[in-house]
C-alpha positions in Angstrom: -11.9 -35.6 46.7 -9.1 -33.9 44.4 -9.3 -36.2 41.8 -13.6 -35.0 41.9 -12.6 -31.5 42.1 -10.2 -31.8 38.7 -13.0 -33.6 37.0 -15.5 -30.9 37.5 -13.0 -28.1 36.6 -12.6 -29.6 33.1 -16.1 -30.6 32.8 -17.0 -26.9 33.6 -14.3 -25.5 31.1 -15.3 -27.5 28.4 -19.2 -26.6 29.0 -18.6 -23.2 29.1 -15.9 -22.9 26.3 -18.4 -25.0 24.2 -21.3 -22.4 25.4 -19.3 -19.4 24.2 -18.3 -20.9 20.9 -22.4 -21.2 20.8 -23.3 -17.7 22.0 -25.4 -15.6 20.0 -23.8 -12.3 19.3 -25.3 -9.0 17.0 -25.0 -8.4 14.0 -25.8 -5.1 12.9 -26.2 -4.3 8.7 -26.8 -1.0 7.6 -26.8 1.0 4.4 -28.5 3.6 2.0 -30.4 2.0 -1.1 -31.0 5.0 -3.8 -34.3 2.9 -5.3 -36.2 3.0 -1.7 -38.8 4.8 -1.0 -39.9 5.9 2.2 -41.8 3.4 4.8 -40.4 0.4 2.1 -39.5 -2.6 4.0 -35.9 -3.8 3.8 -35.7 -7.5 5.5 -32.9 -10.3 5.7 -33.8 -14.0 5.2 -31.5 -16.4 6.8 -31.1 -19.0 4.0 -30.4 -22.2 6.4 -33.1 -24.0 4.7 -35.7 -22.7 6.7 -35.4 -19.6 5.0 -36.8 -17.3 8.1 -36.8 -13.3 8.2 -34.6 -12.3 11.1 -34.6 -9.1 10.8 -36.4 -6.2 8.9 -36.9 -2.1 8.6 -39.0 0.6 7.3 -36.5 2.7 5.3 -36.5 6.4 6.3 -34.8 8.4 3.3 -33.5 5.4 1.6 -31.8 4.6 4.8 -32.1 1.1 6.7 -30.8 -0.8 10.1 -31.0 -4.4 10.3 -30.1 -5.7 13.8 -30.1 -9.2 15.1 -28.5 -12.5 17.1 -27.0 -15.1 15.6 -24.9 -18.0 16.6 -23.4 -19.3 13.2 -22.0 -17.6 9.9 -24.8 -17.9 7.1 -25.7 -16.7 3.8 -28.7 -13.9 3.7 -30.7 -12.9 1.2 -31.0 -9.0 1.3 -34.7 -8.3 0.3 -35.9 -4.4 -0.4 -38.4 -3.0 -3.4 -40.3 -5.0 -5.6 -38.6 -8.1 -5.6 -35.3 -6.9 -5.3 -32.3 -8.0 -3.7 -29.5 -10.0 -3.3 -27.3 -12.4 -1.3 -24.4 -11.6 1.5 -22.4 -13.6 3.9 -22.6 -12.5 7.5 -20.4 -13.7 10.4 -21.9 -13.3 14.2 -20.0 -10.1 15.4 -20.4 -8.6 12.1 -21.3 -4.6 11.3 -21.4 -3.6 7.7 -22.6 -1.0 5.4 -24.5 -1.7 2.2 -24.8 1.5 -0.3 -26.5 1.6 -3.5 -26.4 4.0 -6.0 -27.4 3.7 -9.7 -26.9 0.1 -9.9 -23.6 0.8 -8.0 -22.7 -1.4 -4.8 -20.6 -0.7 -2.4 -20.1 -2.8 0.9 -17.9 -1.9 3.8 -16.8 -4.1 7.0 -16.5 -7.3 4.9 -13.9 -8.2 2.5 -16.0 -11.1 1.3 -19.2 -8.9 0.3 -17.0 -6.1 -1.0 -15.6 -8.7 -3.5 -19.1 -10.2 -4.3 -20.5 -6.8 -5.1 -17.7 -6.5 -7.9 -18.8 -9.7 -9.1 -22.5 -8.9 -8.9 -22.0 -5.7 -10.9 -20.5 -7.2 -13.5 -22.5 -9.9 -13.9 -25.4 -7.7 -14.1 -23.6 -6.1 -16.8 -22.8 -9.3 -18.6 -26.6 -10.4 -18.2 -27.9 -7.0 -19.8 -25.6 -7.1 -22.6 -26.3 -10.8 -23.4 -30.3 -9.7 -23.6 -29.4 -7.1 -25.6 -27.2 -9.1 -28.3 -30.0 -11.6 -28.0 -32.9 -9.4 -28.8 -30.7 -8.2 -32.3 -30.4 -12.0 -32.9 -34.0 -12.5 -32.9 -34.6 -9.5 -35.0 -32.8 -10.2 -38.1 -32.8 -12.7 -40.5 -29.3 -12.1 -42.0 -27.5 -15.3 -41.6 -24.2 -14.0 -41.3 -24.8 -11.4 -38.8 -26.8 -13.9 -36.6 -23.4 -16.1 -37.2 -21.4 -12.6 -35.4 -24.0 -12.2 -33.0 -23.8 -16.0 -32.0 -19.8 -15.3 -31.6 -20.5 -12.4 -29.1 -23.2 -14.6 -27.0 -21.0 -17.2 -26.8 -17.9 -14.5 -25.4 -20.4 -12.9 -23.2 -21.1 -16.6 -21.6 -17.6 -17.0 -21.6 -16.8 -13.9 -19.5 -19.3 -14.6 -16.9 -18.0 -18.3 -16.3 -14.3 -17.1 -16.2 -15.4 -14.0 -13.6 -17.6 -16.6 -11.4 -15.0 -19.4 -11.5 -12.4 -16.6 -10.6 -14.0 -15.8 -7.3 -14.5 -19.4 -6.3 -10.9 -20.1 -7.0 -9.7 -16.7 -4.8 -12.3 -17.2 -2.1 -13.0 -21.3 -1.9 -13.6 -20.8 2.0 -16.3 -18.1 1.4 -20.0 -19.2 1.9 -20.8 -16.8 -1.3 -18.9 -19.4 -3.5 -22.0 -21.6 -2.9 -23.8 -19.2 -5.0 -21.5 -19.6 -8.1 -21.3 -23.5 -7.7 -24.7 -23.5 -8.6 -24.1 -21.9 -11.7 -21.3 -24.6 -13.0 -21.6 -27.7 -14.1 -20.1 -30.4 -11.5 -18.7 -33.1 -14.3 -17.4 -30.4 -16.4 -16.2 -28.3 -13.3 -15.6 -31.3 -10.8 -12.3 -29.4 -9.5 -13.9 -26.2 -8.7 -16.4 -28.1 -6.6 -13.9 -30.2 -5.0 -11.7 -27.3 -4.0 -14.8 -25.4 -2.4 -16.0 -28.4 -0.2 -12.7 -29.3 1.2 -12.1 -25.6 2.4 -15.9 -24.9 3.4 -16.3 -28.5 5.3 -13.1 -27.2 7.7 -14.6 -23.8 8.0 -18.4 -24.7 8.3 -18.9 -28.3 8.5 -22.4 -27.6 10.6 -24.1 -25.7 8.0 -26.7 -27.4 5.9 -25.7 -26.0 2.1 -21.8 -27.1 3.0 -23.2 -30.3 4.1 -24.8 -30.9 0.9 -22.2 -29.8 -1.2 -20.0 -32.6 0.6 -22.4 -35.4 -0.1 -22.6 -34.0 -3.9 -18.9 -34.0 -4.3 -18.0 -37.5 -2.3 -21.6 -38.8 -4.6 -19.5 -37.6 -8.0 -16.4 -39.3 -6.7 -17.5 -42.2 -6.6 -18.2 -42.3 -10.5 -15.2 -40.5 -11.6 -13.3 -41.0 -14.7 -11.3 -44.7 -14.1 -13.1 -45.4 -11.1 -15.5 -49.0 -11.4 -19.2 -48.4 -11.8 -21.3 -48.7 -9.3 -23.4 -52.2 -9.9 -26.8 -51.8 -11.1 -29.2 -54.9 -10.8 -33.0 -54.2 -11.7 -35.6 -55.9 -13.0 -35.9 -55.7 -16.7 -38.9 -55.4 -18.8 -40.1 -59.3 -18.3 -39.5 -58.7 -14.5 -35.9 -60.5 -14.4 -32.9 -58.9 -12.5 -30.4 -58.0 -14.9 -27.1 -56.6 -13.7 -24.5 -54.0 -15.6 -22.0 -56.6 -14.6 -23.7 -59.1 -16.7 -22.8 -56.6 -19.6 -18.5 -57.0 -18.7 -16.6 -57.1 -22.1 -18.5 -54.7 -23.8 -18.5 -50.8 -24.1 -21.7 -50.1 -22.4 -23.6 -46.7 -22.7 -26.0 -46.1 -19.7 -29.0 -44.2 -20.5 -30.8 -42.5 -17.8 -34.1 -41.2 -19.0 -38.1 -41.8 -18.2 -41.2 -41.6 -20.2 -42.4 -38.6 -18.9 -39.2 -36.2 -19.3 -39.6 -34.5 -22.6 -35.4 -33.7 -23.1 -35.2 -37.3 -22.9 -37.6 -38.4 -25.6 -36.6 -35.6 -27.9 -33.0 -37.4 -27.7 -34.4 -40.7 -28.3 -33.8 -40.6 -32.0 -30.1 -39.3 -31.4 -29.6 -42.8 -29.4 -31.3 -45.0 -31.8 -28.8 -43.7 -34.4 -25.6 -44.4 -32.3 -27.3 -47.7 -31.2 -27.3 -48.2 -35.1 -24.4 -47.2 -36.1 -21.8 -48.5 -33.4 -23.7 -51.7 -32.1 -21.9 -54.2 -34.6 -18.9 -52.6 -33.2 -19.5 -53.7 -29.5 -21.7 -50.9 -28.4 -24.1 -51.8 -25.6 -26.8 -49.3 -24.3 -28.7 -50.1 -21.0 -31.4 -47.8 -20.8 -32.4 -47.2 -17.2 -35.7 -45.7 -16.1 -37.1 -43.2 -13.5 -40.6 -44.1 -14.1 -43.0 -45.1 -11.6 -45.7 -46.5 -14.0 -44.9 -50.0 -15.7 -47.2 -49.0 -18.9 -45.9 -45.9 -19.6 -42.3 -46.7 -19.5 -43.1 -49.9 -21.9 -45.1 -47.9 -24.0 -42.2 -45.3 -24.6 -40.0 -47.6 -25.4 -42.2 -49.1 -27.8 -43.0 -45.8 -29.2 -39.4 -44.5 -29.9 -38.0 -47.8 -31.0 -35.5 -48.1 -28.2 -34.3 -51.8 -29.2 -31.5 -52.5 -26.2 -31.3 -53.5 -22.8 -33.9 -51.6 -20.3 -34.4 -51.9 -16.3 -36.3 -49.9 -13.7 -37.5 -50.5 -10.3 -40.3 -48.0 -10.7 -39.5 -46.0 -7.8 -38.4 -42.7 -9.7 -36.2 -40.2 -7.8 -36.0 -42.8 -5.3 -34.3 -45.5 -7.5 -30.9 -46.3 -5.7 -29.4 -45.4 -9.1 -29.7 -41.9 -8.2 -27.4 -41.8 -5.5 -24.9 -44.4 -6.6 -24.6 -42.6 -10.0 -24.9 -39.0 -8.5 -27.6 -38.0 -10.9 -29.5 -34.7 -10.4 -30.8 -34.2 -13.7 -32.0 -36.3 -16.7 -31.4 -37.1 -19.4 -28.0 -38.5 -18.0 -25.4 -40.6 -19.4 -22.5 -43.0 -18.5 -20.0 -44.7 -20.6 -18.6 -48.0 -19.1 -15.4 -49.5 -20.9 -14.8 -53.3 -21.5 -13.4 -53.7 -17.9 -16.2 -51.9 -16.3 -14.8 -48.6 -15.6 -16.2 -45.5 -16.1 -15.0 -43.6 -19.2 -17.2 -40.8 -19.3 -20.4 -39.3 -17.6 -22.9 -36.8 -18.2 -22.5 -36.3 -22.1 -25.3 -35.4 -24.6 -25.9 -34.6 -28.0 -22.8 -34.0 -30.2 -20.4 -34.2 -26.8 -21.7 -37.7 -26.7 -21.3 -38.4 -30.5 -17.7 -37.0 -30.3 -17.0 -39.3 -27.7 -18.4 -42.5 -29.1 -16.2 -41.4 -32.3 -12.9 -41.3 -30.4 -13.8 -44.5 -28.4 -14.8 -46.6 -32.0 -12.6 -44.9 -34.4 -15.0 -43.8 -36.6 
């Protein structure tokens, strides 16, 4: 009888403890936004995949109050005015105050959101500056002046990239870092994705966006430089199965493309030129198509004069290669060395040309 009582107490403790973790807590968001008119709607949308409105209020004298219950931390879109708004992070029990005046944003009661407000203001400044500078570029035919403007545009983009990377680096465990990761290229900036994924997975393992980030990073790690290239075994243009491993001993450039992809077709002349330049030195190209229609695929190969190996399972984005090579968009490339290991991924245009020059020495 004593043993049963102890088991009951342990079980009850577990149940009540779990319930307290999942318990709903009140979140309060108040503030004043200078551009709001009386009666204008302010709302919070939970960015949890369902994107449901969790609270709304009609502004009175530019003031608003949003109150709701939540059991988990999440990103929320604070919406107001005509398509205006921005994203904040909220945790169960939070009480924060938001003040906007003449595009200046101040957020009290949340260090994460306060830091992000400063990033948003700087980002808005850089965006406006970029737009004005680009307009100057379009309105002049002076080549020297255009070159100066191009340098300024590059400088502004570098400042923005440095700004968002700084936020991620200093706040890797903030859900707000997910916003800025979307602005980065996972191939070029994998370290930032890894940093945030490791930290956020520990803090918020059940968050849908964190789960997707973890999946994306794990998939990208499978095709990190130096790793064995995932096998590709797909039907060629005659329906016979061709394997990537059959090409071992060559430098293989895998070109992921499709007949319906305009950027892919625009880069066809570049791929043709690279093949002609390096084929006799040992370069092999394997075109892997994400087409669904056989005739469209074959017609594109002929029209673009793509005289190398081609394979496709004609499953489009459902092709197994998309997950195996962590492909989020096309055109996309992977360079495989003679031993079947990955040398580089995601290179296009000039960067692809320079990498092949490095490999072949000319």
